N, C-alpha and C positions, 0 to 999 in steps of 0.2 A: 411343795407345799406339802405336808402333812397332813395326815388327822386321825384324832385319835378316836379310839376304838375301847372303849369298856372291856376290858377283861377280867373274868376271877380266875386265881391259879389258889391253889391247895398251896398249906406250908410246906409240901414237900417239891411241888413244881419252882415255888417261889424259891428253895434254896438250892435246888440244880442251876437255875438263872444267875442267881446272887453269885454262885460259886464259879457260873463260867466269866462272869467279870473280875472276880479275885483273879481267875485264873490268867485275865487281857483276853480273852476271845474276842471283848468286846467292850466299849466304854461304858456302857450302862446296862439296865436292864430293857431297855427299845432298843437299844440295837443288838441285842443276843435275840430278844423275838424276831426283830425284822430280819437279821441272819439266819435264823430256823424255818421262817417261811420262804426265804431262798434258796435254802437247804432242799426242803420238802420239794419246791418245786423243780426245781430238778430231778432229783431223785426221781417223781410222778413220770418227766417229760422221759428219765432216762428209761425206765423203765416200760412206759410203751414204746417208744422206739424198739427195745430189746422185743417184745410180744410181735411187732409188726414185723420185724427181722428172723424170729423165731416162725410165725405164722405162716413167711412169704417161702421159708423151706421147708414147715408143712405140705403147701400148696404145691411146692414142686422140689421135690428132695435131689439132693445132689446123687451124680450119678458115678459109677468109675470112669467115664470120659471128663467128667469134670477132677476129679480127684487126680488122673494123669498128667492132667493140662495142667492145673496147679504147681502136681510135682516137678514137671519140666520146665517153668515159670521159677520157679526156686534154685535149682539147680543153674540155670540159664544167670540169674542174677549174682548167684554162687560166685560160679565162673566168672564173669564179668571184672568183680572184684577185683582191688588189687596189693594183696596180700600176696 
């Protein structure tokens, strides 16, 4: 089920939406707008996750020991390859 949401767009915004429909991005203006909402929601979610990760590194910075462990793991995984 969908609910109509009255929204106003400028001529420029409608031209962009119509161009996306013409380019086959979606089948209709409504589909373009719905897809845009999903992309925006995903971008916001990813930005929040990124900020959470960055904040955790600011709160507990990586140490030289962490670097050594990461390098040792990388070497071990490379050596385990069958090349």
